[in-house]
N, C-alpha and C positions, 0 to 999 in steps of 0.2 A: 365713579364716582361716589361706590357704595362703601367702598375702602376708609377713603377721607372719610364718610360720613362719621365712618367708627370708630375710627381712628381716632378723631377731631374729640368724638364724643365721650373714645376713654383716658383723652387725655386729659378736657377737663373735671372729667368725677376725679382721678388721683389729685388734679391739683385745689378742686371741691374741699375733698376729704383733707385737704392736709388746712385749708384756712376754716374751715367747722373745728379739726381737732385745735389748731390755735387761738378759736376764738372760746372755747368752754376750758381753754386751763385759764383764758385773760380772766373768765365771767367764773372763774376755782375761784383765782391766785386774787379777786376783787375782792369777793361774798372773802373770804378767809384775811386778809388784811379791816376788813369793817369789822367783820367780828372781832377780832381779833386788838382793835384798835377801842371799840366800843365796851369791851368790857375788863382790859388789863390795861387801858388808858384811860378808859372815859369821854376823848373826842377821837369819832371816828371821823375823818374824809371828807370832806361834805361830796366827793366827787364817786365815789366809790361805787355808790349806788348802780348812779347814771352807765359808768360807764359796767357793770356789771348786765342791766337792765341792756343796754344794744348792745354785748353783747353775744346776750340770753335770741337777741331777738335775729343776729344773725348765724345761729348755733342752726337754731329753729327751719331760716331757711334754708343755707345750706341743708340739711340733714335729709330737709326732703324728697329736693334734689339729692341726694345720695340713696334714698329707696326709693325712692319713679327708677331710679339704673340699672337698683340689683332687685328691682321686683319683690318690693319688700318692706312698701307698703301698704298699705291695709285689705285687706283680705275684705272685705264685709260679710257674703253675702254665697263664701263658698259654701259652708256645706248644707244652701239650699239653692245652688246650682254650680254644679262637683263643674269639673274639668272635662272638656268636649272637645272631638279630635275631628277631624275635618273642615266643614261649611260650619257648627254650631261652631268650632272656635275660629275661624275669622270672622263671623258674626258677633260673636265677644268681645276680641280683638276692636273690632270698628266701632264698638259700641264706647268700648273705654274711650278707642285715644277720640273716640266724638264727642264725651265729657272731659273726655285732658283738654282738648282746644275750646272746647263751650268755656270755663272757666278760663284759660292763660290767655290765651288770644282777649277779651274786655281787657283784663287786666295790666296786659301790655301798653295797649291802646290807653285806657289811661292815663297811665302812668305819666304819657309824654302828648299827651290832648288831653285839653280838659274839655268837658258837656258839650261844649257850644264850638269846638273845631278852637283850634291854635296851641300851640307850644305855650304858651306865655299861661294858660289855667289849665296846665296839665298838674299832676301826683308833683314831680317833680319838682314843676317849678314855684310851684308854693313851697316847696320844704324847700328851695335856695334861699326864702328872704324871713329861714327862719333860727333864731341857734339854739343849742341846748342850753341852759341857765347856768349850769354849773361848769359845761368843760370850753364852752364857748367856740363852740367849730360848728357846724351851716351842719343843719337836723338834715340836708341830701346822704350828706356821707352815710348817715344813717339808712334812712330810705332805699337810696339805690338799690338796698340788697333785696328789696318788693325784686322790681325788673329786673333785676340780674339771674337771682331762684326761678320765673318764671322765663325767663331767654336757654338756662342750661335745660327748663325740663324739654321746652322747644325740640331742643336738639338730641336733651335724650330718647325723645319721642321719633327724630328721625329716624335718628340708626338704632329704634326693633323696625323700621318701616325697612328701613337696609338690610335687617337679616342680623341684626348685632345680636352674640352669643352672650349671655350676663352671666355675670360667675358669681359664685356666693361668698365671702371672705377665706371660707376654705379651701378657695381653688376647684369644686367641683360645679356641673351645671349644672341650672335654676331650674329651668325648663323641664 
């Protein structure tokens, strides 16, 4: 079971990396198109700003999952609380896991369930009734990035608990 969780986390990480790179490329291309159209032709397309904005949302949220997986997320207190060994390291990981769960679980819950219960009042249900003005697509296609990123982070957290040996981009162990 441990190997399956770690393997799934690794596969999702690779897919997420590719999608995030595509989102960055899409954002770059639409911004460049807007710049050229604005300053060369004095007529920018109205949709480029929205496409770039939504690609940035997807990039940011998927980037957060990539950072979490590789443990390159912000380490705010490392100089104050240096790496510990043994029980203190375990306690630090437990606090880290608790903080992640305290943030991620309510976000996932309220994406699907409203404040008073019921699926019809959840974040995604409310967004499905809205349409992006310039693109004409349901906003749920942009909004689904929030619960998707949170679920991926939960999967990566489960892989950590299962003993995932995380590697950085150079192929060396981060531990």
